[in-house]
C-alpha positions in Angstrom: 10.9 13.2 -0.2 9.4 11.5 2.3 10.5 7.5 4.3 7.6 5.5 4.3 8.2 2.4 6.2 6.3 -0.1 4.5 5.4 -4.2 5.6 5.6 -6.8 3.4 5.1 -10.7 2.8 8.2 -12.7 3.2 7.5 -13.8 -0.6 6.8 -10.3 -2.1 10.2 -9.3 -0.2 12.2 -11.6 -1.9 10.6 -10.9 -5.2 11.3 -7.0 -5.3 14.9 -8.2 -4.1 15.8 -10.5 -7.0 14.1 -7.9 -9.4 11.4 -9.6 -10.5 9.0 -7.4 -9.2 9.9 -3.3 -9.8 6.2 -2.5 -8.3 3.9 -2.3 -5.6 0.3 -2.0 -5.0 -0.9 -0.2 -2.4 -4.0 1.7 -0.4 -2.9 5.3 -1.1 -3.6 6.2 2.4 0.3 7.7 3.0 0.0 10.5 -0.5 2.7 8.5 -1.8 5.0 11.0 -4.4 7.3 10.6 -6.5 10.8 10.4 -5.1 9.3 9.4 -2.2 12.0 6.5 -0.3 10.9 3.4 0.7 12.4 1.1 3.1 10.5 -3.0 4.0 9.4 -4.3 7.2 8.4 -8.0 7.8 5.3 -8.3 9.2 7.1 -8.4 12.9 7.9 -4.4 11.6 11.7 -6.2 11.7 13.3 -3.4 9.4 14.6 -5.2 6.0 17.9 -4.5 4.0 17.5 -1.8 1.2 15.9 1.3 0.4 13.7 2.3 -2.8 12.6 5.1 -4.4 9.1 5.3 -6.4 9.6 6.3 -10.1 5.9 7.1 -11.1 2.9 7.0 -9.4 -0.2 5.7 -11.3 -3.6 6.6 -9.4 -7.2 7.6 -9.7 -7.3 5.7 -12.7 -10.2 3.0 -12.1 -11.2 2.5 -15.9 -8.0 -0.1 -15.7 -9.1 -1.8 -13.3 -7.0 0.7 -9.9 -9.4 0.8 -7.4 -10.7 4.5 -6.3 -7.8 4.9 -3.3 -5.1 2.7 -4.0 -1.7 3.6 -5.9 0.5 1.6 -8.0 4.3 2.7 -7.4 6.9 2.4 -9.9 10.5 1.1 -7.5 14.1 0.9 -7.9 16.3 0.3 -5.4 18.3 3.4 -4.7 22.0 1.5 -4.3 21.1 0.3 -7.6 20.3 3.5 -9.9 22.7 4.9 -12.2 24.2 7.9 -12.0 
């Protein structure tokens, strides 16, 4: 498992925190894998509360409009997961 520190704009972080956004679209330059964890930082690299686990990675499917080299990460907050 890797821990990825990712910058995020306030508006998108708020949507992640309140549960409206359960995914991230990112350039796949970190070789994201199911089970990896994400911590978000603001644009000044200040750590934001919470940690998320990647539950699914969609990549390599330009036929659905996803550019080569990008991935959609399905995420769930670690402290909200069911045992």
